[in-house]
A tleap script that builds the chain and sets N, CA, C and O, in Angstrom:
source leaprc.protein.ff14SB
mol = sequence {
  NMET ASN TYR LYS TYR TYR VAL ASP LYS ILE
  VAL PRO LYS ILE ASP GLU ILE ILE ASP ASN
  PHE ASP PHE GLU ARG VAL LYS ASP THR MET
  ASP ALA LEU ASN TRP GLY TRP ALA THR THR
  ARG GLY GLU VAL PRO GLU ILE SER ASP MET
  LYS ALA LEU VAL ARG SER LEU PHE LYS ASP
  LEU PHE TYR HIE GLU SER THR GLU VAL ALA
  THR GLY GLY PHE VAL ALA SER ARG ASP ASP
  ASP ASP ASN LEU GLU LEU SER PHE VAL VAL
  ALA ASN TRP TYR THR GLU PRO GLU GLU CASN
}
set mol.1.N position { -54.747 37.623 50.964 }
set mol.1.CA position { -53.619 37.913 50.606 }
set mol.1.C position { -53.680 38.605 49.193 }
set mol.1.O position { -54.366 38.159 48.274 }
set mol.2.N position { -52.828 39.842 49.095 }
set mol.2.CA position { -52.737 40.699 47.977 }
set mol.2.C position { -51.733 39.848 47.002 }
set mol.2.O position { -50.527 39.892 47.242 }
set mol.3.N position { -52.117 39.242 46.145 }
set mol.3.CA position { -51.236 38.340 45.120 }
set mol.3.C position { -50.104 39.381 44.686 }
set mol.3.O position { -48.924 39.269 45.016 }
set mol.4.N position { -50.585 40.324 43.967 }
set mol.4.CA position { -49.552 41.143 43.208 }
set mol.4.C position { -48.474 41.737 44.340 }
set mol.4.O position { -47.276 41.766 44.058 }
set mol.5.N position { -48.906 42.158 45.497 }
set mol.5.CA position { -47.899 42.591 46.519 }
set mol.5.C position { -47.014 41.565 46.938 }
set mol.5.O position { -45.860 41.833 47.274 }
set mol.6.N position { -47.597 40.071 46.945 }
set mol.6.CA position { -46.927 38.983 47.401 }
set mol.6.C position { -45.851 38.766 46.349 }
set mol.6.O position { -44.673 38.662 46.691 }
set mol.7.N position { -46.201 38.700 45.166 }
set mol.7.CA position { -45.105 38.248 43.813 }
set mol.7.C position { -44.183 39.714 43.752 }
set mol.7.O position { -42.960 39.614 43.658 }
set mol.8.N position { -44.628 40.649 43.791 }
set mol.8.CA position { -43.727 41.845 43.806 }
set mol.8.C position { -42.724 42.015 44.836 }
set mol.8.O position { -41.526 42.009 44.556 }
set mol.9.N position { -43.162 42.169 46.027 }
set mol.9.CA position { -42.300 42.326 47.228 }
set mol.9.C position { -41.907 41.269 48.131 }
set mol.9.O position { -40.904 41.370 48.838 }
set mol.10.N position { -42.737 40.161 48.130 }
set mol.10.CA position { -42.420 39.297 48.690 }
set mol.10.C position { -41.293 38.274 48.016 }
set mol.10.O position { -40.085 38.165 48.229 }
set mol.11.N position { -41.961 37.750 47.344 }
set mol.11.CA position { -41.279 36.488 46.496 }
set mol.11.C position { -39.734 36.541 46.221 }
set mol.11.O position { -39.031 35.536 46.118 }
set mol.12.N position { -39.220 38.041 46.098 }
set mol.12.CA position { -37.839 38.415 45.915 }
set mol.12.C position { -37.089 38.319 47.667 }
set mol.12.O position { -35.891 38.203 47.924 }
set mol.13.N position { -37.964 38.390 48.422 }
set mol.13.CA position { -37.481 38.249 49.643 }
set mol.13.C position { -37.068 36.909 50.028 }
set mol.13.O position { -36.038 36.589 50.621 }
set mol.14.N position { -38.181 36.039 49.533 }
set mol.14.CA position { -38.145 34.320 49.807 }
set mol.14.C position { -36.892 34.009 48.941 }
set mol.14.O position { -36.066 33.259 49.460 }
set mol.15.N position { -36.652 34.451 47.771 }
set mol.15.CA position { -35.600 33.939 47.002 }
set mol.15.C position { -34.181 34.520 47.616 }
set mol.15.O position { -33.115 33.909 47.545 }
set mol.16.N position { -34.311 35.454 48.060 }
set mol.16.CA position { -32.898 35.702 48.688 }
set mol.16.C position { -32.721 35.033 49.994 }
set mol.16.O position { -31.541 34.973 50.338 }
set mol.17.N position { -33.723 34.424 50.958 }
set mol.17.CA position { -33.424 33.541 51.985 }
set mol.17.C position { -32.775 32.164 51.248 }
set mol.17.O position { -31.739 31.600 51.597 }
set mol.18.N position { -33.885 31.681 49.859 }
set mol.18.CA position { -33.535 30.293 49.824 }
set mol.18.C position { -32.128 30.354 49.026 }
set mol.18.O position { -31.572 29.288 48.763 }
set mol.19.N position { -31.606 31.444 48.680 }
set mol.19.CA position { -30.357 31.454 47.907 }
set mol.19.C position { -29.265 31.547 49.172 }
set mol.19.O position { -28.202 30.937 49.050 }
set mol.20.N position { -29.474 32.140 50.111 }
set mol.20.CA position { -28.382 32.209 51.157 }
set mol.20.C position { -28.662 31.502 52.608 }
set mol.20.O position { -27.943 31.764 53.572 }
set mol.21.N position { -29.629 30.696 52.681 }
set mol.21.CA position { -29.817 29.755 53.910 }
set mol.21.C position { -28.870 28.856 53.662 }
set mol.21.O position { -28.389 28.694 52.540 }
set mol.22.N position { -28.457 28.062 54.912 }
set mol.22.CA position { -27.491 27.049 54.725 }
set mol.22.C position { -28.106 25.877 54.912 }
set mol.22.O position { -28.059 25.218 55.951 }
set mol.23.N position { -28.845 25.521 53.653 }
set mol.23.CA position { -29.326 23.980 53.825 }
set mol.23.C position { -28.569 22.709 53.885 }
set mol.23.O position { -28.941 21.607 54.289 }
set mol.24.N position { -27.346 23.116 53.367 }
set mol.24.CA position { -26.241 21.803 53.485 }
set mol.24.C position { -26.206 21.835 55.201 }
set mol.24.O position { -26.556 20.747 55.657 }
set mol.25.N position { -25.992 22.457 55.842 }
set mol.25.CA position { -25.922 22.582 57.218 }
set mol.25.C position { -27.341 21.886 57.976 }
set mol.25.O position { -27.422 21.214 59.004 }
set mol.26.N position { -28.122 22.226 57.268 }
set mol.26.CA position { -29.628 21.535 57.875 }
set mol.26.C position { -29.635 20.054 57.446 }
set mol.26.O position { -30.076 19.220 58.237 }
set mol.27.N position { -29.219 19.719 56.364 }
set mol.27.CA position { -29.187 18.171 55.969 }
set mol.27.C position { -28.392 17.573 56.605 }
set mol.27.O position { -28.636 16.433 57.003 }
set mol.28.N position { -27.122 18.265 56.883 }
set mol.28.CA position { -26.152 17.446 57.879 }
set mol.28.C position { -26.596 17.016 59.522 }
set mol.28.O position { -26.342 16.010 60.186 }
set mol.29.N position { -27.372 18.264 59.834 }
set mol.29.CA position { -27.857 17.968 61.118 }
set mol.29.C position { -29.034 17.122 61.134 }
set mol.29.O position { -29.266 16.583 62.216 }
set mol.30.N position { -29.886 16.868 60.108 }
set mol.30.CA position { -30.944 15.929 59.855 }
set mol.30.C position { -30.118 14.579 59.675 }
set mol.30.O position { -30.468 13.661 60.416 }
set mol.31.N position { -29.408 14.412 59.076 }
set mol.31.CA position { -28.661 13.184 58.924 }
set mol.31.C position { -28.016 12.615 59.995 }
set mol.31.O position { -28.032 11.417 60.276 }
set mol.32.N position { -27.344 13.651 60.695 }
set mol.32.CA position { -26.666 13.047 62.263 }
set mol.32.C position { -27.915 12.468 63.055 }
set mol.32.O position { -27.971 11.328 63.516 }
set mol.33.N position { -28.802 13.333 63.129 }
set mol.33.CA position { -30.212 12.904 63.832 }
set mol.33.C position { -31.266 11.962 63.398 }
set mol.33.O position { -32.253 11.649 64.065 }
set mol.34.N position { -30.936 11.507 62.122 }
set mol.34.CA position { -31.705 10.715 61.446 }
set mol.34.C position { -33.094 11.221 61.398 }
set mol.34.O position { -33.946 10.374 61.669 }
set mol.35.N position { -33.485 12.319 61.135 }
set mol.35.CA position { -34.666 13.220 61.269 }
set mol.35.C position { -35.361 13.170 59.855 }
set mol.35.O position { -34.918 13.883 58.954 }
set mol.36.N position { -36.285 12.461 59.673 }
set mol.36.CA position { -37.091 12.286 58.498 }
set mol.36.C position { -38.244 12.980 58.624 }
set mol.36.O position { -38.573 13.438 59.718 }
set mol.37.N position { -38.989 13.138 57.528 }
set mol.37.CA position { -40.520 13.665 57.324 }
set mol.37.C position { -41.454 12.880 56.879 }
set mol.37.O position { -41.177 12.113 55.956 }
set mol.38.N position { -42.588 12.899 57.365 }
set mol.38.CA position { -43.661 11.914 57.009 }
set mol.38.C position { -43.720 11.945 55.395 }
set mol.38.O position { -43.868 10.945 54.691 }
set mol.39.N position { -43.586 13.206 54.958 }
set mol.39.CA position { -43.782 13.398 53.274 }
set mol.39.C position { -42.565 12.786 52.605 }
set mol.39.O position { -42.615 12.665 51.381 }
set mol.40.N position { -41.611 12.433 53.174 }
set mol.40.CA position { -40.590 11.840 52.536 }
set mol.40.C position { -40.252 10.257 53.083 }
set mol.40.O position { -39.233 9.567 53.105 }
set mol.41.N position { -41.654 10.065 53.508 }
set mol.41.CA position { -41.642 8.199 54.176 }
set mol.41.C position { -40.498 8.053 55.112 }
set mol.41.O position { -39.743 7.081 55.134 }
set mol.42.N position { -40.424 9.133 55.912 }
set mol.42.CA position { -39.747 8.951 57.238 }
set mol.42.C position { -37.873 9.127 56.893 }
set mol.42.O position { -36.966 9.027 57.719 }
set mol.43.N position { -37.778 9.368 55.632 }
set mol.43.CA position { -36.221 9.687 55.212 }
set mol.43.C position { -36.074 10.926 55.263 }
set mol.43.O position { -36.968 11.750 55.070 }
set mol.44.N position { -34.673 11.206 55.586 }
set mol.44.CA position { -34.242 12.731 55.703 }
set mol.44.C position { -34.573 13.297 54.200 }
set mol.44.O position { -34.337 12.695 53.152 }
set mol.45.N position { -35.094 14.422 54.315 }
set mol.45.CA position { -35.513 14.831 52.955 }
set mol.45.C position { -34.241 15.711 52.147 }
set mol.45.O position { -33.379 16.333 52.769 }
set mol.46.N position { -34.298 15.645 50.934 }
set mol.46.CA position { -33.171 16.407 50.257 }
set mol.46.C position { -33.530 17.854 50.214 }
set mol.46.O position { -34.629 18.357 50.446 }
set mol.47.N position { -32.384 18.453 49.867 }
set mol.47.CA position { -32.416 19.706 49.838 }
set mol.47.C position { -33.720 20.675 48.880 }
set mol.47.O position { -34.446 21.616 49.200 }
set mol.48.N position { -33.601 20.139 48.018 }
set mol.48.CA position { -34.771 20.377 46.967 }
set mol.48.C position { -35.883 20.369 47.695 }
set mol.48.O position { -36.514 21.425 47.643 }
set mol.49.N position { -36.400 19.395 48.460 }
set mol.49.CA position { -37.571 19.224 49.431 }
set mol.49.C position { -37.730 20.259 50.499 }
set mol.49.O position { -38.796 20.800 50.791 }
set mol.50.N position { -36.512 20.494 51.080 }
set mol.50.CA position { -36.509 21.556 52.064 }
set mol.50.C position { -36.764 23.049 51.377 }
set mol.50.O position { -37.311 23.984 51.962 }
set mol.51.N position { -36.353 23.075 50.276 }
set mol.51.CA position { -36.645 24.569 49.651 }
set mol.51.C position { -38.120 24.536 49.439 }
set mol.51.O position { -38.851 25.453 49.814 }
set mol.52.N position { -38.543 23.471 48.834 }
set mol.52.CA position { -40.105 23.560 48.374 }
set mol.52.C position { -40.736 23.772 49.680 }
set mol.52.O position { -41.758 24.457 49.731 }
set mol.53.N position { -40.303 23.325 50.600 }
set mol.53.CA position { -41.075 23.651 52.197 }
set mol.53.C position { -41.190 24.656 52.500 }
set mol.53.O position { -42.266 25.082 52.921 }
set mol.54.N position { -40.047 25.430 52.382 }
set mol.54.CA position { -39.711 26.841 52.838 }
set mol.54.C position { -40.667 27.814 51.870 }
set mol.54.O position { -41.291 28.796 52.271 }
set mol.55.N position { -40.641 27.454 50.901 }
set mol.55.CA position { -41.442 28.396 49.872 }
set mol.55.C position { -42.905 28.188 50.519 }
set mol.55.O position { -43.410 29.238 50.919 }
set mol.56.N position { -43.506 27.276 50.654 }
set mol.56.CA position { -44.636 26.747 51.027 }
set mol.56.C position { -45.243 27.609 52.576 }
set mol.56.O position { -46.300 28.201 52.798 }
set mol.57.N position { -44.174 27.374 53.339 }
set mol.57.CA position { -44.292 27.952 54.542 }
set mol.57.C position { -44.670 29.484 54.652 }
set mol.57.O position { -45.512 29.975 55.405 }
set mol.58.N position { -43.660 30.292 53.508 }
set mol.58.CA position { -44.068 31.543 53.314 }
set mol.58.C position { -45.132 31.801 52.806 }
set mol.58.O position { -45.838 32.677 53.306 }
set mol.59.N position { -45.466 31.215 51.855 }
set mol.59.CA position { -46.645 31.468 51.081 }
set mol.59.C position { -48.154 31.379 52.224 }
set mol.59.O position { -49.066 32.199 52.325 }
set mol.60.N position { -47.977 30.231 52.872 }
set mol.60.CA position { -48.763 30.042 54.189 }
set mol.60.C position { -48.870 31.178 55.278 }
set mol.60.O position { -49.807 31.480 56.017 }
set mol.61.N position { -47.730 31.657 55.151 }
set mol.61.CA position { -47.574 32.952 56.462 }
set mol.61.C position { -48.524 34.009 55.702 }
set mol.61.O position { -49.537 34.404 56.279 }
set mol.62.N position { -48.229 34.434 54.515 }
set mol.62.CA position { -49.194 35.414 54.214 }
set mol.62.C position { -50.457 34.993 53.687 }
set mol.62.O position { -51.359 35.829 53.751 }
set mol.63.N position { -50.701 33.958 53.214 }
set mol.63.CA position { -52.163 33.555 52.921 }
set mol.63.C position { -53.166 33.519 54.173 }
set mol.63.O position { -54.361 33.771 54.024 }
set mol.64.N position { -52.663 33.222 55.292 }
set mol.64.CA position { -53.283 33.236 56.688 }
set mol.64.C position { -52.810 34.096 57.405 }
set mol.64.O position { -52.921 33.869 58.610 }
set mol.65.N position { -52.172 35.284 57.031 }
set mol.65.CA position { -51.662 36.490 57.521 }
set mol.65.C position { -51.402 36.476 58.965 }
set mol.65.O position { -51.819 37.249 59.827 }
set mol.66.N position { -50.462 35.221 59.092 }
set mol.66.CA position { -49.738 34.935 60.205 }
set mol.66.C position { -48.293 35.781 60.440 }
set mol.66.O position { -47.786 36.493 59.574 }
set mol.67.N position { -47.827 35.594 61.566 }
set mol.67.CA position { -46.582 36.524 61.743 }
set mol.67.C position { -45.573 35.328 61.729 }
set mol.67.O position { -44.467 35.520 61.222 }
set mol.68.N position { -45.925 33.962 62.316 }
set mol.68.CA position { -45.176 32.557 62.222 }
set mol.68.C position { -45.843 31.516 61.917 }
set mol.68.O position { -46.980 31.358 62.361 }
set mol.69.N position { -45.198 30.539 61.028 }
set mol.69.CA position { -45.466 29.229 60.703 }
set mol.69.C position { -44.604 28.324 60.787 }
set mol.69.O position { -43.523 28.862 60.549 }
set mol.70.N position { -44.447 27.148 61.010 }
set mol.70.CA position { -43.428 26.096 61.390 }
set mol.70.C position { -43.965 24.756 61.200 }
set mol.70.O position { -45.108 24.461 61.548 }
set mol.71.N position { -42.938 23.723 60.506 }
set mol.71.CA position { -43.207 22.684 60.242 }
set mol.71.C position { -41.756 21.537 59.883 }
set mol.71.O position { -40.960 21.913 59.023 }
set mol.72.N position { -41.577 20.519 60.414 }
set mol.72.CA position { -40.432 19.895 59.893 }
set mol.72.C position { -39.122 20.447 60.375 }
set mol.72.O position { -38.145 20.164 59.682 }
set mol.73.N position { -38.939 21.162 61.409 }
set mol.73.CA position { -37.954 21.941 61.977 }
set mol.73.C position { -37.738 23.555 61.501 }
set mol.73.O position { -37.154 24.374 62.210 }
set mol.74.N position { -38.217 23.808 60.402 }
set mol.74.CA position { -38.516 25.017 59.841 }
set mol.74.C position { -39.312 26.036 60.380 }
set mol.74.O position { -40.536 25.915 60.423 }
set mol.75.N position { -38.672 27.125 60.833 }
set mol.75.CA position { -39.823 28.376 61.058 }
set mol.75.C position { -39.780 29.388 60.326 }
set mol.75.O position { -38.662 29.901 60.277 }
set mol.76.N position { -40.757 29.998 59.590 }
set mol.76.CA position { -40.817 31.190 58.824 }
set mol.76.C position { -41.589 32.062 59.518 }
set mol.76.O position { -42.730 31.771 59.874 }
set mol.77.N position { -40.968 33.316 59.788 }
set mol.77.CA position { -41.617 34.360 60.322 }
set mol.77.C position { -41.595 35.809 59.574 }
set mol.77.O position { -40.651 35.979 58.803 }
set mol.78.N position { -42.491 36.824 59.711 }
set mol.78.CA position { -42.219 37.969 59.592 }
set mol.78.C position { -42.634 39.079 60.455 }
set mol.78.O position { -43.341 38.939 61.453 }
set mol.79.N position { -42.235 40.016 60.090 }
set mol.79.CA position { -42.500 41.325 61.248 }
set mol.79.C position { -43.620 42.175 60.448 }
set mol.79.O position { -44.187 41.894 59.391 }
set mol.80.N position { -43.754 43.272 61.264 }
set mol.80.CA position { -44.904 44.303 60.878 }
set mol.80.C position { -44.438 45.055 59.519 }
set mol.80.O position { -45.269 45.773 58.962 }
set mol.81.N position { -43.200 44.924 58.991 }
set mol.81.CA position { -42.726 45.680 57.936 }
set mol.81.C position { -42.471 44.481 56.713 }
set mol.81.O position { -41.846 44.824 55.709 }
set mol.82.N position { -42.921 43.219 56.821 }
set mol.82.CA position { -42.808 42.159 56.205 }
set mol.82.C position { -41.441 41.827 55.699 }
set mol.82.O position { -41.151 41.423 54.573 }
set mol.83.N position { -40.352 42.147 57.081 }
set mol.83.CA position { -39.148 41.438 56.888 }
set mol.83.C position { -39.141 40.049 57.079 }
set mol.83.O position { -40.018 39.712 57.875 }
set mol.84.N position { -38.486 39.135 56.647 }
set mol.84.CA position { -38.593 37.786 56.750 }
set mol.84.C position { -37.571 37.223 57.492 }
set mol.84.O position { -36.472 37.776 57.548 }
set mol.85.N position { -37.846 36.005 58.169 }
set mol.85.CA position { -36.712 35.038 58.790 }
set mol.85.C position { -37.003 33.890 58.559 }
set mol.85.O position { -38.163 33.562 58.308 }
set mol.86.N position { -35.903 32.962 58.601 }
set mol.86.CA position { -36.028 31.588 58.206 }
set mol.86.C position { -35.145 31.086 59.388 }
set mol.86.O position { -34.072 31.629 59.654 }
set mol.87.N position { -35.625 30.060 60.062 }
set mol.87.CA position { -34.741 29.288 60.958 }
set mol.87.C position { -35.083 27.797 61.037 }
set mol.87.O position { -36.198 27.395 60.701 }
set mol.88.N position { -34.334 27.157 61.384 }
set mol.88.CA position { -34.116 25.739 61.557 }
set mol.88.C position { -33.990 25.339 62.963 }
set mol.88.O position { -32.865 25.298 63.461 }
set mol.89.N position { -35.076 25.027 63.686 }
set mol.89.CA position { -35.010 24.578 65.175 }
set mol.89.C position { -34.694 23.249 65.917 }
set mol.89.O position { -35.686 22.543 66.097 }
set mol.90.N position { -33.765 22.868 66.284 }
set mol.90.CA position { -33.629 21.380 66.584 }
set mol.90.C position { -34.228 21.279 68.079 }
set mol.90.O position { -34.755 20.212 68.393 }
set mol.91.N position { -34.168 22.489 69.163 }
set mol.91.CA position { -34.734 22.277 70.155 }
set mol.91.C position { -34.987 23.908 70.637 }
set mol.91.O position { -34.330 24.897 70.312 }
set mol.92.N position { -36.134 23.818 71.493 }
set mol.92.CA position { -36.147 25.344 72.134 }
set mol.92.C position { -37.258 25.214 73.190 }
set mol.92.O position { -37.932 24.185 73.248 }
set mol.93.N position { -37.461 26.278 74.049 }
set mol.93.CA position { -38.207 26.133 75.268 }
set mol.93.C position { -38.612 27.754 75.357 }
set mol.93.O position { -37.921 28.694 74.964 }
set mol.94.N position { -39.713 27.802 75.881 }
set mol.94.CA position { -40.040 29.288 76.539 }
set mol.94.C position { -41.351 29.217 77.451 }
set mol.94.O position { -42.186 28.332 77.263 }
set mol.95.N position { -41.470 30.011 78.265 }
set mol.95.CA position { -42.472 30.016 79.280 }
set mol.95.C position { -43.739 30.972 78.997 }
set mol.95.O position { -43.592 32.017 78.364 }
set mol.96.N position { -44.538 30.711 79.317 }
set mol.96.CA position { -45.760 31.589 79.384 }
set mol.96.C position { -45.750 32.653 80.282 }
set mol.96.O position { -45.315 32.382 81.402 }
set mol.97.N position { -46.121 33.799 80.075 }
set mol.97.CA position { -46.322 34.987 80.941 }
set mol.97.C position { -47.223 34.824 82.002 }
set mol.97.O position { -48.369 34.494 81.695 }
set mol.98.N position { -46.917 35.004 83.335 }
set mol.98.CA position { -47.979 34.779 84.533 }
set mol.98.C position { -48.991 35.476 84.391 }
set mol.98.O position { -48.853 36.666 84.108 }
set mol.99.N position { -50.125 34.973 84.533 }
set mol.99.CA position { -51.249 35.900 84.812 }
set mol.99.C position { -51.202 36.578 86.202 }
set mol.99.O position { -50.929 35.913 87.201 }
set mol.100.N position { -51.482 37.973 86.268 }
set mol.100.CA position { -51.896 38.526 87.535 }
set mol.100.C position { -53.124 38.412 88.162 }
set mol.100.O position { -53.313 38.952 89.252 }
savepdb mol mol.pdb
quit
């Protein structure tokens, strides 16, 4: 990972996501589902915990040169131009392509 590039170009994008993502909605959803994390001893995490986790996910994304990382319901992803996306996923499903 190019640390200077990460700090100069990526951290501002992460800050934008942190400032605009609806963590309150996620907290409400987690409260309704009684969705706790192991790191919060099974309790629903506080928004500050969520923000710290999201920062860590994006750091891991670049450190491991991945296109997607996920944990605790959060999915952090990036495209080839280093545009970032954060999602909170309650449920999803996909199928694998068939082999010919």
